[in-house]
PASEBA-1860 file (N, C-alpha, C; in nm, 3 decimals):
! residues 175
1> MGLSDYQR> 0.084/-0.117/0.000/0.000/0.000/0.000/0.089/0.123/0.000 ~ 0.073/0.210/-0.100/0.155/0.330/-0.113/0.105/0.445/-0.028 ~ 0.192/0.542/-0.011/0.156/0.661/0.066/0.093/0.765/-0.026 ~ -0.004/0.835/0.026/-0.066/0.944/-0.051/0.031/1.063/-0.053 ~ 0.004/1.159/-0.141/0.087/1.280/-0.147/0.088/1.350/-0.012 ~ -0.025/1.356/0.052/-0.039/1.420/0.182/0.050/1.351/0.286 ~ 0.051/1.218/0.287/0.132/1.143/0.381/0.281/1.162/0.352 ~ 0.318/1.166/0.224/0.457/1.189/0.187/0.503/1.326/0.233
9> LWCCLLLL> 0.416/1.427/0.219/0.449/1.563/0.263/0.477/1.565/0.412 ~ 0.390/1.502/0.491/0.409/1.500/0.636/0.536/1.425/0.673 ~ 0.569/1.318/0.601/0.692/1.244/0.628/0.814/1.331/0.601 ~ 0.811/1.407/0.493/0.922/1.497/0.460/0.937/1.606/0.566 ~ 0.825/1.664/0.608/0.831/1.768/0.711/0.885/1.713/0.842 ~ 0.842/1.594/0.878/0.891/1.530/1.000/1.040/1.504/0.990 ~ 1.085/1.457/0.875/1.227/1.430/0.854/1.308/1.559/0.866 ~ 1.260/1.668/0.803/1.330/1.796/0.814/1.338/1.843/0.959
17> ACLGGLTH> 1.230/1.829/1.030/1.228/1.872/1.170/1.327/1.791/1.253 ~ 1.338/1.662/1.225/1.429/1.577/1.300/1.575/1.603/1.264 ~ 1.603/1.623/1.137/1.741/1.643/1.093/1.795/1.781/1.125 ~ 1.717/1.883/1.100/1.770/2.017/1.113/1.714/2.096/1.228 ~ 1.601/2.060/1.275/1.540/2.135/1.383/1.466/2.255/1.330 ~ 1.341/2.264/1.361/1.264/2.383/1.329/1.251/2.461/1.458 ~ 1.319/2.573/1.465/1.316/2.655/1.585/1.300/2.799/1.547 ~ 1.298/2.883/1.642/1.288/3.028/1.626/1.173/3.065/1.532
25> CGTFMAGR> 1.054/3.054/1.584/0.931/3.089/1.512/0.908/3.002/1.389 ~ 0.953/2.879/1.392/0.929/2.789/1.281/1.027/2.806/1.166 ~ 1.127/2.889/1.182/1.226/2.911/1.077/1.334/2.805/1.089 ~ 1.374/2.749/0.977/1.481/2.652/0.977/1.610/2.724/1.011 ~ 1.674/2.681/1.118/1.798/2.744/1.162/1.912/2.649/1.132 ~ 1.997/2.687/1.037/2.110/2.604/0.999/2.199/2.581/1.120 ~ 2.241/2.458/1.138/2.331/2.426/1.246/2.263/2.403/1.380 ~ 2.133/2.416/1.387/2.063/2.399/1.514/2.039/2.252/1.546
33> GLPAATPR> 2.024/2.170/1.445/2.001/2.029/1.471/2.131/1.963/1.513 ~ 2.121/1.865/1.598/2.239/1.794/1.643/2.242/1.658/1.574 ~ 2.356/1.621/1.512/2.365/1.487/1.453/2.340/1.380/1.559 ~ 2.289/1.267/1.515/2.253/1.160/1.609/2.371/1.118/1.695 ~ 2.493/1.118/1.641/2.610/1.073/1.715/2.656/1.177/1.818 ~ 2.612/1.300/1.806/2.653/1.404/1.898/2.570/1.397/2.024 ~ 2.636/1.389/2.140/2.557/1.387/2.263/2.486/1.521/2.282 ~ 2.364/1.513/2.330/2.287/1.635/2.353/2.338/1.703/2.479
41> PPGQDAAE> 2.346/1.836/2.475/2.390/1.908/2.596/2.295/1.881/2.712 ~ 2.345/1.888/2.833/2.258/1.866/2.949/2.144/1.967/2.949 ~ 2.025/1.917/2.969/1.908/2.004/2.976/1.848/2.043/2.843 ~ 1.899/1.988/2.733/1.851/2.027/2.600/1.700/2.003/2.585 ~ 1.652/1.888/2.628/1.509/1.858/2.614/1.424/1.957/2.694 ~ 1.464/1.983/2.817/1.389/2.077/2.901/1.395/2.218/2.842 ~ 1.511/2.257/2.788/1.524/2.389/2.726/1.435/2.401/2.604 ~ 1.428/2.295/2.524/1.343/2.298/2.405/1.196/2.312/2.444
49> QAFREAEQ> 1.155/2.242/2.548/1.017/2.252/2.595/0.989/2.393/2.647 ~ 1.079/2.447/2.725/1.061/2.583/2.779/1.060/2.686/2.665 ~ 1.142/2.664/2.563/1.146/2.757/2.451/1.015/2.754/2.374 ~ 0.962/2.634/2.351/0.832/2.624/2.284/0.724/2.697/2.363 ~ 0.724/2.679/2.494/0.626/2.747/2.579/0.646/2.898/2.575 ~ 0.770/2.942/2.577/0.800/3.086/2.571/0.754/3.145/2.439 ~ 0.778/3.075/2.330/0.735/3.123/2.199/0.582/3.132/2.190 ~ 0.515/3.034/2.248/0.369/3.037/2.249/0.319/3.156/2.331
57> AYRQKDYR> 0.378/3.179/2.447/0.340/3.293/2.530/0.368/3.424/2.457 ~ 0.480/3.431/2.387/0.517/3.551/2.311/0.413/3.580/2.203 ~ 0.376/3.476/2.128/0.276/3.492/2.021/0.141/3.536/2.078 ~ 0.111/3.491/2.199/-0.016/3.528/2.263/-0.005/3.661/2.338 ~ 0.110/3.727/2.324/0.138/3.855/2.390/0.133/3.846/2.542 ~ 0.162/3.728/2.595/0.177/3.710/2.739/0.326/3.731/2.769 ~ 0.367/3.858/2.763/0.509/3.891/2.770/0.571/3.858/2.905 ~ 0.495/3.870/3.011/0.550/3.840/3.143/0.590/3.692/3.152
65> RARGLYEA> 0.503/3.605/3.105/0.534/3.461/3.106/0.649/3.429/3.011 ~ 0.645/3.487/2.892/0.752/3.463/2.795/0.886/3.508/2.853 ~ 0.888/3.627/2.914/1.012/3.679/2.972/1.066/3.583/3.077 ~ 0.978/3.535/3.165/1.022/3.441/3.268/1.080/3.313/3.211 ~ 1.018/3.262/3.105/1.068/3.139/3.043/1.201/3.161/2.972 ~ 1.214/3.272/2.899/1.342/3.301/2.834/1.453/3.317/2.938 ~ 1.423/3.389/3.046/1.522/3.408/3.152/1.560/3.275/3.217 ~ 1.462/3.186/3.234/1.490/3.055/3.292/1.581/2.972/3.201
73> IIANYPQT> 1.559/2.980/3.071/1.646/2.907/2.977/1.789/2.958/2.989 ~ 1.805/3.090/2.991/1.939/3.150/2.999/2.008/3.110/3.129 ~ 1.933/3.115/3.240/1.992/3.086/3.371/2.014/2.936/3.395 ~ 1.919/2.855/3.353/1.922/2.713/3.390/1.982/2.620/3.285 ~ 1.988/2.665/3.161/2.037/2.577/3.053/2.142/2.648/2.966 ~ 2.248/2.698/3.028/2.345/2.778/2.952/2.426/2.699/2.848 ~ 2.427/2.567/2.860/2.505/2.486/2.766/2.424/2.439/2.646 ~ 2.296/2.473/2.642/2.211/2.422/2.534/2.224/2.506/2.408
81> TLVDDAAF> 2.174/2.452/2.299/2.183/2.520/2.170/2.081/2.632/2.156 ~ 1.994/2.649/2.255/1.890/2.752/2.246/1.918/2.875/2.331 ~ 2.029/2.878/2.402/2.053/2.989/2.494/2.068/3.121/2.418 ~ 2.131/3.121/2.301/2.142/3.246/2.224/2.006/3.289/2.169 ~ 1.925/3.191/2.129/1.789/3.223/2.082/1.708/3.287/2.195 ~ 1.718/3.229/2.315/1.642/3.280/2.429/1.689/3.421/2.466 ~ 1.820/3.444/2.465/1.873/3.577/2.497/1.828/3.680/2.393 ~ 1.830/3.640/2.266/1.786/3.731/2.160/1.637/3.761/2.174
89> RLAELLYD> 1.557/3.657/2.196/1.412/3.678/2.206/1.376/3.763/2.328 ~ 1.451/3.748/2.438/1.429/3.832/2.555/1.455/3.978/2.520 ~ 1.565/4.004/2.450/1.597/4.141/2.408/1.490/4.194/2.313 ~ 1.446/4.110/2.221/1.344/4.149/2.125/1.212/4.182/2.195 ~ 1.180/4.105/2.298/1.059/4.130/2.376/1.067/4.267/2.443 ~ 1.181/4.299/2.501/1.199/4.431/2.564/1.184/4.542/2.460 ~ 1.238/4.520/2.342/1.226/4.618/2.233/1.079/4.636/2.195 ~ 1.008/4.525/2.179/0.866/4.531/2.142/0.783/4.604/2.247
97> EGQYEAAQ> 0.824/4.595/2.373/0.752/4.662/2.481/0.791/4.809/2.495 ~ 0.888/4.854/2.413/0.931/4.993/2.421/1.029/5.021/2.533 ~ 1.087/4.918/2.590/1.187/4.933/2.696/1.326/4.940/2.629 ~ 1.352/5.051/2.564/1.467/5.060/2.475/1.602/5.057/2.547 ~ 1.611/5.112/2.665/1.738/5.105/2.739/1.769/4.960/2.775 ~ 1.671/4.892/2.832/1.691/4.751/2.867/1.716/4.668/2.741 ~ 1.645/4.698/2.633/1.662/4.623/2.508/1.803/4.642/2.452 ~ 1.851/4.766/2.447/1.984/4.786/2.389/2.090/4.717/2.474
105> QAFHEVLR> 2.073/4.715/2.605/2.167/4.644/2.691/2.160/4.493/2.666 ~ 2.038/4.442/2.650/2.021/4.298/2.625/2.079/4.259/2.488 ~ 2.059/4.342/2.386/2.118/4.312/2.254/2.270/4.319/2.262 ~ 2.322/4.414/2.338/2.467/4.423/2.358/2.519/4.294/2.421 ~ 2.444/4.243/2.519/2.484/4.119/2.586/2.480/4.000/2.488 ~ 2.381/3.996/2.401/2.376/3.890/2.299/2.501/3.897/2.212 ~ 2.538/4.016/2.170/2.657/4.032/2.085/2.785/3.995/2.160 ~ 2.791/4.028/2.287/2.910/3.997/2.367/2.923/3.846/2.390
113> RFPHSPLA> 2.812/3.782/2.427/2.817/3.640/2.461/2.813/3.547/2.341 ~ 2.748/3.592/2.232/2.726/3.503/2.117/2.764/3.573/1.986 ~ 2.888/3.617/1.971/2.925/3.694/1.852/2.914/3.617/1.721 ~ 2.912/3.485/1.727/2.904/3.403/1.605/2.766/3.343/1.585 ~ 2.670/3.383/1.665/2.534/3.333/1.650/2.475/3.383/1.519 ~ 2.390/3.302/1.456/2.322/3.351/1.336/2.231/3.471/1.366 ~ 2.203/3.495/1.493/2.118/3.608/1.533/2.198/3.734/1.562 ~ 2.329/3.726/1.562/2.413/3.841/1.598/2.391/3.963/1.507
121> PDAAHLQA> 2.382/3.948/1.374/2.357/4.066/1.291/2.224/4.135/1.325 ~ 2.121/4.056/1.351/1.992/4.114/1.390/2.003/4.184/1.525 ~ 2.082/4.126/1.616/2.101/4.188/1.747/2.169/4.324/1.733 ~ 2.269/4.333/1.646/2.336/4.462/1.624/2.240/4.565/1.565 ~ 2.163/4.522/1.468/2.067/4.611/1.403/1.965/4.664/1.505 ~ 1.910/4.575/1.585/1.808/4.616/1.682/1.868/4.693/1.799 ~ 1.993/4.665/1.833/2.059/4.747/1.936/2.071/4.891/1.886 ~ 2.111/4.907/1.761/2.124/5.041/1.703/1.989/5.112/1.699
129> LSLLFLQR> 1.884/5.042/1.660/1.751/5.104/1.656/1.706/5.143/1.797 ~ 1.737/5.060/1.895/1.704/5.094/2.034/1.775/5.222/2.075 ~ 1.901/5.233/2.039/1.978/5.354/2.071/1.919/5.477/2.001 ~ 1.871/5.456/1.879/1.807/5.569/1.809/1.681/5.615/1.882 ~ 1.601/5.521/1.930/1.482/5.557/2.007/1.521/5.635/2.133 ~ 1.638/5.606/2.187/1.686/5.675/2.306/1.756/5.806/2.271 ~ 1.756/5.843/2.144/1.818/5.964/2.093/1.969/5.965/2.119 ~ 2.030/5.850/2.098/2.175/5.834/2.114/2.234/5.793/1.979
137> APEARSVL> 2.217/5.882/1.882/2.256/5.855/1.744/2.405/5.823/1.729 ~ 2.497/5.894/1.795/2.639/5.858/1.777/2.670/5.714/1.819 ~ 2.607/5.668/1.927/2.628/5.530/1.970/2.568/5.432/1.870 ~ 2.451/5.467/1.817/2.387/5.383/1.716/2.477/5.372/1.593 ~ 2.534/5.484/1.551/2.625/5.483/1.436/2.743/5.392/1.462 ~ 2.799/5.400/1.581/2.914/5.317/1.616/2.880/5.168/1.611 ~ 2.763/5.131/1.664/2.719/4.991/1.661/2.705/4.944/1.517 ~ 2.644/5.026/1.432/2.621/4.987/1.293/2.751/4.978/1.213
145> ERAQQQFP> 2.842/5.070/1.236/2.969/5.066/1.164/3.050/4.943/1.205 ~ 3.046/4.910/1.333/3.112/4.787/1.380/3.046/4.664/1.316 ~ 2.913/4.666/1.309/2.840/4.553/1.249/2.874/4.536/1.102 ~ 2.890/4.648/1.032/2.927/4.639/0.890/3.059/4.566/0.872 ~ 3.152/4.590/0.963/3.282/4.523/0.955/3.272/4.376/0.998 ~ 3.194/4.352/1.102/3.185/4.218/1.160/3.101/4.122/1.076 ~ 2.999/4.175/1.008/2.905/4.090/0.933/2.899/4.139/0.788 ~ 2.998/4.102/0.706/3.006/4.156/0.569/2.906/4.096/0.470
153> DPRFQAYF> 2.830/3.997/0.511/2.734/3.934/0.422/2.642/4.041/0.362 ~ 2.627/4.046/0.229/2.544/4.148/0.164/2.399/4.150/0.213 ~ 2.349/4.036/0.258/2.211/4.033/0.309/2.195/4.125/0.429 ~ 2.298/4.138/0.510/2.291/4.223/0.629/2.328/4.367/0.599 ~ 2.413/4.387/0.501/2.461/4.522/0.471/2.347/4.617/0.437 ~ 2.246/4.568/0.367/2.132/4.654/0.332/2.061/4.705/0.456 ~ 2.042/4.618/0.555/1.977/4.659/0.681/2.063/4.764/0.753 ~ 2.194/4.739/0.754/2.282/4.832/0.822/2.282/4.969/0.752
161> MLALTKVS> 2.283/4.967/0.619/2.282/5.093/0.544/2.152/5.170/0.569 ~ 2.040/5.101/0.568/1.913/5.166/0.595/1.912/5.227/0.734 ~ 1.961/5.154/0.832/1.966/5.205/0.969/2.062/5.323/0.979 ~ 2.174/5.319/0.906/2.267/5.433/0.906/2.201/5.556/0.845 ~ 2.114/5.536/0.748/2.039/5.647/0.690/1.950/5.711/0.797 ~ 1.887/5.627/0.878/1.804/5.678/0.988/1.891/5.754/1.090 ~ 2.009/5.703/1.116/2.100/5.770/1.209/2.139/5.906/1.154 ~ 2.173/5.911/1.026/2.211/6.039/0.965/2.094/6.138/0.973
169> AAEGQRL> 1.975/6.091/0.949/1.858/6.179/0.959/1.841/6.227/1.103 ~ 1.863/6.140/1.199/1.850/6.180/1.340/1.957/6.281/1.380 ~ 2.073/6.270/1.315/2.183/6.363/1.342/2.168/6.492/1.264 ~ 2.069/6.496/1.173/2.047/6.616/1.094/2.144/6.631/0.978 ~ 2.206/6.520/0.939/2.303/6.525/0.829/2.231/6.507/0.697 ~ 2.289/6.570/0.596/2.239/6.549/0.459/2.301/6.424/0.404 ~ 2.224/6.355/0.321/2.275/6.231/0.259/2.344/6.262/0.128
END
């Protein structure tokens, strides 16, 4: 008895989820899946469960619960593969709530602790935007110029250039 197209699709999705890991809002994150031969970091299963719960709370705008869960992942599961995701999402939550000083500090901490994370370019971009909201344009410019050097990938350069345009406008400079 053969599989229907629908069943084949679900098998493929399940295989992708098992091999690579679907994390961070359902986006495929390269390097997030652990090969079968690699031992899982201590607490990985509990961290994954807490992260799923935090993401659900975040989507439901239950920011207090989401914040607590992200903070618990950072504090209790520092060796897991989700700690940079949790730190980034915590900073993003602060940004979404308009807590720009706390957000820029949290994004700075993400960049300090996880400079090679796939989320680091986004953290730099959002740290700079947080600084702009705080009317600290020179600091925002410095963050963006550093990010341009640190993350030369053209996909990120466009975001940095757009943000630098906003900084120049905030500084009253002509383009």
